[in-house]
N, C-alpha and C positions, 0 to 999 in steps of 0.2 A: 892483212888480207884485203883491206880496202884498196891499198896501193896495187896489189896484184889484180883485183877485179877491175878497177877503173883504168889502171895504167896498161894492162896487158889484155885481159879477157874482153873488155868492152870494145877495145880497138879492133880485135880480131873478129868478134862475133857480130858487131853492129852491121857491117857491110853484108854479112852472110845471111843473117836471119831478120834483120830490120829492128827498128826501135820498139815497135809495138810488141813483138814476140819477146824481145829481151826484157822489156819492162814487166810484162806479165810473168815471165820466168823468175825475174828478180823478186817480184812480190810473192810468188809461191815459195821461193827459198827463204824469204823473210819470215813467212808464216811458219815454216819448218823450224827455223832458228828460234822463234818465239816459243814454239811448242817444246823444244829441247830445254830452253831456259826454265819454262814452267815445270818441267820434269825434274829439275834440280832438287826439289824437295824430296823426291823419291830416290835420287842417285846423288847424294851430296859428296861429290868428288871434284877435285880441282881439274882433273883431266876432262871430265864431262862438261864443266863450265867453259873451259877453253874451246872445246869442240863446238859447243853451243854458240859461243860468241863468234867463232870463225864462220859458222854457217850463216848466222844473222848478218854479219859484216859482208860476206860474199853477196848475199841477196841485195843488200842495200847498195853495194858497189856496182851492181848490174842495173838496179832499178833507177837510181838518181840520174845518171847521165842519159839514160834512155828517155826518161820523162822530160828532161830538159831539151833533148833533141825533138821530141814530139811537140812540145810547146813552142819551141823556136820555129819549127817548120809550119806550124799552124798560123803564124802571124806573117804579115807582109814585112818587107825589109824596114819600112818606116815605123812599124809598131812593135818590132821585136824587143826593144829595150823596155818599153812599157809593159809588155806581156811578161817578160822575164822578171821585172821588178815586182809585179803583182804576184808571181809565183814565189819569189823569195820572201815576200811579205807573208804569204800564207804559210810557208814553211816555218818562218820565225814564230808565227802565232801557234802553230802546232807544237813546236819545241817548247813553248811556254805553257800551253795547256796540257800537254801530255804528262809531264811530271805531277801537275796538280791532280789530274785524274788518277794517276798511279797512287798518289797519297790518299785519295778517297777509297780506292780499291784495296790497298795493302792491309788495312785492319780486317778485311774479310778473310784473306789468305795471303801468304807471302807470294804465292805464284799467281794470284788473281790478275795483277796488271799484265803479266806476260801472256796469260791465257786470253785476256781481253784483246791484247795486241795481235795474237795469233789468229783469233776469230775474226778480228777486223781485217787483217791482211788476207785471210782466206775468203772472206765475203767479197772484198774488193777484187780479188783475183777471179772469183766466179763471175762477178759483174763485168769485169774487163774481158773475160773470155767470150761473153755474148755480144759485146759491143763492136768489136772489130776495130778497124783503123779509121782515121779521120778521112772523111769523104769530101768535105767542102774546102775549097781553096781560100786563101786569105781575101782575094778579090771578091769572091762570091759572098763571103761573110760581111765584108765592108759594104758591098752594094745592098745587101739585104737589110742590114741593121743600121747603116749610117756610120760615119767616121768616129763618132764619140762612143758608140757601143761596141765597136770592133774589137778592142783589146779584151774586154770582158768575154765576148763571144768566143774569141780564139782561145782564151785560157780555159773557158768552160768546155769547149770542144776537145781540147787536148787532154784535160783532166778526165773527161768522160771516157775517152779512148784508153787512157791509162788505168781507168777504174778508180780514180781518186775521189770522184763525187758521184 
């Protein structure tokens, strides 16, 4: 499903609806996928698990490339590699801390990590809905904050627009 989402759907939808709308939609689909996985405790069927994973993977396949585009467009040509590196580092940190948080939540309920993930995605989607798109250009950010603070500001701006922080 990820191949279909990133390889086909993102390429078709990105020029039509834009990265911001696609990122927000992908995050909403992620939240639905998390909710479905959380419901597995009530519907313990393999078919339901497969549908849940497909929905989550579709949302992630739409979200990740869109956020990368937003972050890349927020930086000047000279700062794009630095900004993308910072983004990848934050993603790696989240991939490390996420399972640790799930291990803490799992004793409460088997579905607790998925419910927490769904609530997190839903809250970020609501925040992203109210924030809109990036309004500052890379040059404006660099001028305002100086060359050494630019990459952090561009990343913060892109993540705010995507609802990541």
